[in-house]
C-alpha positions in Angstrom: 39.8 20.3 4.0 40.3 21.8 0.5 41.1 18.4 -1.0 37.9 16.9 0.3 35.8 19.8 -1.0 37.5 19.6 -4.4 37.1 15.9 -4.5 33.4 16.2 -3.7 32.8 18.7 -6.5 34.9 16.6 -9.0 32.8 13.5 -8.2 29.6 15.5 -8.5 30.6 16.8 -11.9 31.4 13.3 -13.1 28.1 11.9 -11.8 26.1 14.6 -13.5 27.8 13.9 -16.8 26.7 10.3 -16.5 23.1 11.0 -15.7 20.5 9.2 -17.8 19.0 12.3 -19.4 16.8 10.3 -21.8 15.0 8.8 -18.7 14.4 12.3 -17.4 12.8 13.3 -20.7 10.5 10.4 -20.5 9.5 11.4 -17.0 8.8 14.9 -18.2 6.5 13.6 -20.8 4.7 11.4 -18.3 4.1 14.4 -16.1 2.9 16.6 -19.0 0.4 14.0 -20.0 -0.8 13.8 -16.4 -1.2 17.6 -16.3 -3.1 17.5 -19.6 -5.5 14.9 -18.2 -5.8 16.8 -14.9 -4.5 13.8 -13.0 -2.7 14.2 -9.7 1.0 13.9 -9.0 1.9 12.5 -5.6 5.5 12.7 -4.2 7.2 11.5 -1.1 10.4 10.3 0.6 12.2 10.1 3.9 14.7 12.5 5.5 16.5 14.5 2.8 14.2 12.9 0.2 11.2 14.2 2.1 12.7 17.7 1.7 13.2 17.1 -2.0 9.6 15.8 -2.3 8.2 19.0 -0.7 10.5 21.2 -2.8 9.5 19.5 -6.0 5.8 19.7 -5.2 6.2 23.4 -4.6 8.0 24.0 -7.9 5.8 21.7 -10.0 2.6 23.4 -8.6 3.9 27.0 -8.9 7.0 27.1 -10.9 5.4 25.6 -14.1 2.4 27.9 -14.2 1.7 29.3 -17.6 -1.2 31.7 -18.3 -4.0 30.0 -20.2 -2.8 26.4 -19.3 -4.1 24.1 -16.6 -1.9 23.9 -13.5 -0.5 20.8 -12.0 -2.4 19.0 -9.3 0.4 17.9 -6.9 0.3 16.5 -3.4 3.4 16.0 -1.3 2.7 13.2 1.2 5.5 14.5 3.4 3.9 17.7 4.6 0.9 16.8 6.8 2.7 16.1 10.1 -0.4 15.3 12.1 -1.5 12.7 9.6 2.0 11.2 9.2 2.3 10.8 13.0 -1.3 9.5 13.3 -0.6 6.7 10.8 2.8 6.0 12.4 1.2 5.8 15.8 -1.9 3.8 14.9 -0.5 1.4 12.3 3.3 1.6 11.7 5.8 4.0 10.1 5.9 1.7 7.2 2.3 2.8 6.3 2.7 6.6 6.6 2.6 7.1 2.9 0.7 4.0 1.8 -2.3 4.8 3.9 -2.4 8.4 2.6 -2.2 7.2 -1.0 -4.9 4.5 -0.4 -7.5 7.2 0.1 -6.3 9.5 -2.7 -4.7 7.8 -5.7 -6.7 7.1 -8.8 -6.0 5.2 -12.0 -3.6 7.2 -14.2 -2.2 9.4 -11.3 1.6 9.7 -11.1 3.4 8.7 -8.0 7.0 9.8 -7.5 8.8 7.8 -4.9 12.2 9.2 -3.8 14.6 6.9 -2.0 18.4 7.0 -2.3 18.6 3.3 -1.4 15.5 2.2 -3.1 14.8 0.0 -0.1 12.9 2.2 2.3 9.9 0.0 3.6 7.4 2.9 3.7 8.4 4.0 0.1 8.0 0.4 -1.2 4.6 0.0 0.6 3.3 3.2 -1.0 4.6 2.2 -4.4 2.7 -1.1 -4.2 -0.5 0.7 -3.2 -0.2 3.1 -6.1 0.3 0.3 -8.6 -2.6 -1.7 -7.2 -4.8 1.4 -7.7 -3.7 1.8 -11.3 -1.2 4.6 -10.7 2.0 5.1 -12.5 5.1 4.9 -10.3 8.3 6.8 -11.0 11.2 6.1 -8.7 14.1 8.4 -8.1 16.9 6.4 -6.5 20.6 5.7 -6.3 23.0 3.6 -8.4 21.7 0.1 -7.7 18.0 1.1 -7.7 17.2 -1.1 -4.8 14.1 -3.2 -4.5 11.9 -0.4 -5.9 13.3 -1.1 -9.3 11.0 -4.2 -9.4 7.9 -2.2 -8.5 8.3 1.1 -10.3 7.1 1.6 -13.9 10.0 3.9 -14.5 13.2 4.4 -12.5 15.8 7.2 -12.6 19.0 5.8 -11.0 21.6 8.4 -10.0 25.1 6.9 -10.8 26.7 7.8 -7.5 27.7 5.9 -4.3 27.5 8.9 -2.0 24.1 9.4 -0.5 24.8 13.2 -0.4 25.5 13.2 -4.1 22.4 11.2 -4.8 20.4 13.7 -2.8 22.1 16.5 -4.8 21.1 14.9 -8.1 17.5 14.4 -7.0 17.0 18.1 -6.4 18.7 18.9 -9.7 16.4 16.4 -11.4 13.4 18.2 -9.8 14.6 21.6 -11.1 15.5 20.2 -14.5 12.0 18.7 -15.0 10.2 21.9 -13.9 12.3 24.0 -16.3 11.8 21.7 -19.2 8.0 21.3 -18.5 7.5 25.1 -18.2 9.4 25.7 -21.4 7.2 23.1 -23.2 4.0 24.6 -21.8 5.0 28.0 -23.0 5.5 26.9 -26.6 2.6 24.6 -26.9 -0.7 25.9 -28.2 -4.4 25.0 -27.8 -6.3 23.8 -24.8 -4.4 20.5 -24.5 -1.2 18.8 -25.6 -1.6 16.3 -28.4 1.9 15.3 -29.4 3.1 11.9 -28.5 6.7 13.1 -28.0 6.5 16.3 -26.1 10.1 16.6 -25.0 12.9 15.1 -27.0 15.3 12.7 -25.2 18.2 15.1 -25.5 16.2 18.2 -24.5 17.3 18.1 -20.9 21.0 17.9 -21.6 21.7 21.6 -21.3 19.5 21.9 -18.3 21.5 19.5 -16.2 25.0 20.0 -17.5 26.6 21.1 -20.7 27.6 18.0 -22.7 25.7 15.6 -20.5 24.9 12.1 -21.9 
């Protein structure tokens, strides 16, 4: 029992140290630009990824609030159970996110697709709808990236084989992004952000793990 627990934590530590933090910094900048333009962030996934999507939407909407600055417009496509089940029943489960997005997404909106495998059919379908509408797709996925790598504009791949550890990392990514964004909003001045490089590539390193690369 103790060996398995120790092994899990050791693997998690190694995975976190190998995280592509520069990719996280780029996602933070994309989100900040969307907030500045008052665009909308959509987020979704299945199972544990659905829980992460809802959690991230909550933190991005509330946890990044700074007095005097616009707040994030964020919509979790995981939370309207009647609508999810209606689309699943009337079309197919593959369309539960895509058909929601089809009515809502606009050019320049950010769509965050969370899938440990990168191959979930409903996540792929929604990503395609988003791109066709001119949205910007950010995928959070596992080591291989799956098929969504070929669709997303930007992909964060967690360097782990274990789906549990990929899920762990996705929630840490959500928290790290919110902490970094809130810090940037607190130090920025004026009604909007004008810098091209809002968060440096190495700015998230101490957020995820000391000494991370």
